[in-house]
C-alpha positions as CSV (number, residue, x, y, z in Angstrom):
1,X,97.0,87.8,121.8
2,X,98.5,88.8,118.5
3,X,97.9,93.0,118.3
4,X,97.5,94.8,114.9
5,X,99.0,98.7,114.6
6,X,96.9,100.7,116.9
7,X,96.6,103.2,114.3
8,X,93.0,103.7,112.7
9,X,92.4,102.3,109.4
10,X,92.7,105.0,106.6
11,X,89.2,105.2,104.6
12,X,88.5,103.1,101.9
13,X,89.3,103.7,98.4
14,X,86.2,104.6,96.5
15,X,84.4,101.5,95.1
16,X,85.7,101.1,91.4
17,X,84.1,97.6,90.6
18,X,85.5,95.9,87.3
19,X,83.7,96.4,84.2
20,X,80.5,94.4,83.6
21,X,81.7,93.7,80.4
22,X,81.2,89.6,80.9
23,X,80.3,86.8,83.0
24,X,83.4,84.4,84.0
25,X,81.2,81.0,84.0
26,X,83.5,78.1,84.5
27,X,80.4,75.9,85.5
28,X,76.8,75.5,84.2
29,X,73.9,72.6,85.2
30,X,70.2,72.8,86.8
31,X,71.4,73.1,90.2
32,X,74.6,74.7,90.4
33,X,76.7,77.9,89.0
34,X,80.3,78.6,89.6
35,X,81.8,82.0,88.4
36,X,85.1,83.4,88.4
37,X,84.8,86.6,90.8
38,X,87.1,89.3,89.7
39,X,89.5,90.6,92.0
40,X,87.9,94.3,93.3
41,X,84.0,93.0,92.8
42,X,82.2,93.0,96.1
43,X,80.5,89.4,96.6
44,X,77.2,90.9,97.8
45,X,76.3,94.5,97.8
46,X,77.2,96.9,100.6
47,X,75.3,99.9,102.5
48,X,74.5,102.6,99.7
49,X,73.2,102.8,96.7
50,X,76.9,103.5,95.4
51,X,77.7,99.8,96.4
52,X,75.3,97.8,94.9
53,X,77.2,96.4,91.4
54,X,78.5,93.0,92.9
55,X,79.1,89.4,92.3
56,X,75.6,88.5,93.2
57,X,73.3,90.9,91.4
58,X,75.7,90.6,88.2
59,X,75.0,86.7,88.5
60,X,71.1,86.9,89.3
61,X,71.0,89.3,86.2
62,X,71.7,86.1,83.9
63,X,70.5,84.0,86.5
64,X,67.4,84.5,88.1
65,X,67.3,81.7,90.1
66,X,71.5,81.9,91.6
67,X,71.5,81.4,95.4
68,X,74.6,82.5,96.8
69,X,76.6,79.7,98.8
70,X,79.9,81.0,100.0
71,X,81.6,84.5,99.6
72,X,85.0,85.7,98.8
73,X,86.5,89.2,100.2
74,X,86.3,92.0,98.1
75,X,90.0,92.4,96.7
76,X,90.7,88.5,96.4
77,X,89.4,86.9,93.0
78,X,88.5,83.1,92.3
79,X,85.8,80.8,92.3
80,X,82.4,81.7,93.8
81,X,79.6,79.0,93.7
82,X,75.9,79.3,93.5
83,X,72.9,77.0,93.7
84,X,70.1,77.2,91.7
85,X,67.0,77.3,93.4
86,X,66.7,76.7,97.1
87,X,67.2,73.3,97.6
88,X,70.6,73.4,96.2
89,X,71.7,76.2,98.0
90,X,71.3,74.6,101.2
91,X,72.4,71.3,100.0
92,X,75.5,73.0,99.1
93,X,75.6,75.1,102.3
94,X,76.0,71.8,104.0
95,X,78.8,70.8,102.5
96,X,80.5,74.1,103.3
97,X,79.3,73.7,107.4
98,X,80.4,70.2,107.5
99,X,83.7,71.0,105.7
100,X,83.1,68.5,102.9
101,X,84.3,71.1,100.8
102,X,88.6,70.9,99.6
103,X,89.0,74.8,99.0
104,X,93.0,75.7,97.8
105,X,93.9,79.3,97.2
106,X,96.9,80.7,95.3
107,X,99.0,83.8,96.9
108,X,102.5,85.8,96.4
109,X,103.6,86.5,100.3
110,X,106.3,88.7,100.9
111,X,109.7,87.3,101.9
112,X,111.0,83.8,101.5
113,X,109.6,81.2,103.2
114,X,112.2,78.8,105.3
115,X,110.3,76.2,104.9
116,X,108.2,73.7,102.4
117,X,105.0,72.7,104.0
118,X,103.4,73.1,107.9
119,X,100.1,74.0,109.5
120,X,98.6,77.3,110.4
121,X,97.0,76.8,114.1
122,X,95.8,80.2,115.3
123,X,92.4,81.0,116.7
124,X,90.8,84.1,115.3
125,X,88.4,87.0,116.3
126,X,87.6,90.2,115.0
127,X,89.7,93.4,116.0
128,X,86.2,95.5,117.2
129,X,88.4,98.9,117.5
130,X,90.0,98.6,114.5
131,X,87.0,96.7,112.0
132,X,87.1,95.2,109.9
133,X,90.3,93.9,111.3
134,X,91.0,90.7,112.7
135,X,93.0,88.9,115.4
136,X,94.9,86.0,116.4
137,X,93.3,85.5,120.3
138,X,94.6,82.9,121.8
139,X,91.6,83.7,124.9
140,X,88.5,84.2,122.6
141,X,89.1,83.9,119.5
142,X,87.6,80.8,117.4
143,X,89.8,77.6,115.5
144,X,90.9,78.3,112.6
145,X,93.6,75.9,110.7
146,X,95.5,76.7,107.3
147,X,97.4,74.4,105.3
148,X,100.3,75.3,103.3
149,X,102.6,74.3,100.8
150,X,105.5,76.4,98.4
151,X,105.2,76.4,95.0
152,X,107.8,78.7,94.2
153,X,110.1,81.9,94.4
154,X,109.4,85.1,92.4
155,X,112.9,86.6,92.2
156,X,111.7,89.9,90.9
157,X,108.6,90.4,93.9
158,X,110.9,88.6,96.2
159,X,108.1,86.9,97.3
160,X,107.3,83.2,97.9
161,X,104.1,81.6,95.5
162,X,102.0,79.1,98.1
163,X,99.1,77.0,97.9
164,X,97.2,77.6,101.3
165,X,94.0,75.2,102.2
166,X,91.9,76.5,104.7
167,X,90.3,73.7,107.0
168,X,88.0,76.3,108.3
169,X,86.4,79.2,107.1
170,X,86.9,82.3,109.4
171,X,86.8,85.8,108.4
172,X,90.3,87.1,106.7
173,X,91.8,83.0,108.2
174,X,94.1,83.2,105.4
175,X,95.2,86.9,105.1
176,X,95.9,87.3,109.0
177,X,97.4,83.4,109.4
178,X,100.0,84.6,106.7
179,X,100.8,87.9,108.5
180,X,101.0,85.9,112.0
181,X,103.4,83.9,110.4
182,X,105.6,86.8,109.2
183,X,105.0,86.8,105.2
184,X,102.0,88.7,104.9
185,X,100.2,88.5,101.4
186,X,101.4,91.0,98.6
187,X,98.9,94.1,98.0
188,X,97.1,93.4,101.2
189,X,95.2,96.7,102.7
190,X,94.5,95.6,105.9
191,X,97.5,93.1,107.3
192,X,100.6,94.0,105.0
193,X,103.2,96.7,106.2
194,X,104.0,99.3,103.8
195,X,106.4,97.3,101.3
196,X,104.4,94.7,101.0
197,X,101.0,96.7,100.1
198,X,103.0,98.8,97.5
199,X,104.5,95.8,96.0
200,X,101.6,94.7,93.8
201,X,98.6,96.8,92.4
202,X,96.0,94.0,93.7
203,X,95.5,91.5,96.8
204,X,97.5,88.5,95.7
205,X,95.0,86.1,96.7
206,X,93.3,84.1,94.0
207,X,90.8,80.6,95.1
208,X,92.3,78.4,92.8
209,X,90.4,75.0,93.3
210,X,87.1,73.7,94.4
211,X,85.9,70.4,94.9
212,X,82.6,69.8,96.2
213,X,80.0,66.9,96.5
214,X,77.2,68.3,93.6
215,X,74.0,69.2,95.1
216,X,71.7,66.9,93.2
217,X,73.6,63.3,93.2
218,X,76.6,64.3,95.5
219,X,79.3,63.6,92.9
220,X,82.3,65.0,93.5
221,X,82.7,68.1,91.3
222,X,86.0,69.9,90.6
223,X,86.5,73.0,89.9
224,X,90.1,75.2,88.7
225,X,90.8,78.2,87.9
226,X,94.0,79.5,86.9
227,X,95.2,82.7,89.3
228,X,95.7,85.5,86.9
229,X,99.3,86.2,88.8
């Protein structure tokens, strides 16, 4: 079992969501909505009145029939899909559950990766004493696989730009897998060391591409969002 640092997590910073001045709509029809979530915005509301501003509420204020299909972590930016109405939501959720969705992320990770591509196959479990952290747990963890390939190297940040393809959808999967590989994602307040945390103001992880079957006719839809870094 891979164990994270034992010292307790520091208290989270105050929730300061980005301004609600626009909604970056990537696709919209009678059954599907796709939006570009900014980093720092919750996908769904948290507990307490101060955590109610979230992507779900912002989208539903403009499209009352929108139903969430999947989530991104608060510090992650990129594509989030909604079904318009319950049948569309169920069809889209089924595609995710059956792994008929191709997901691609772009990340900046600490250091220079020695190989050009690979696959990480490490089971993950919740690190209960240090929630919300997750850890590699070869005994009790759930299977998790991530493919990766190098896209380039940032000399200024001394960081590798990688494309990540999660084959499973575990909580914090990409963040834990890259940390376990020895290349944590820059700006990761949960899993990176002090230097990698301080390197950037945000988590350098962006959901850049989704290919999934349309909930009505099954045609393959390809959604793309260039990373803002």
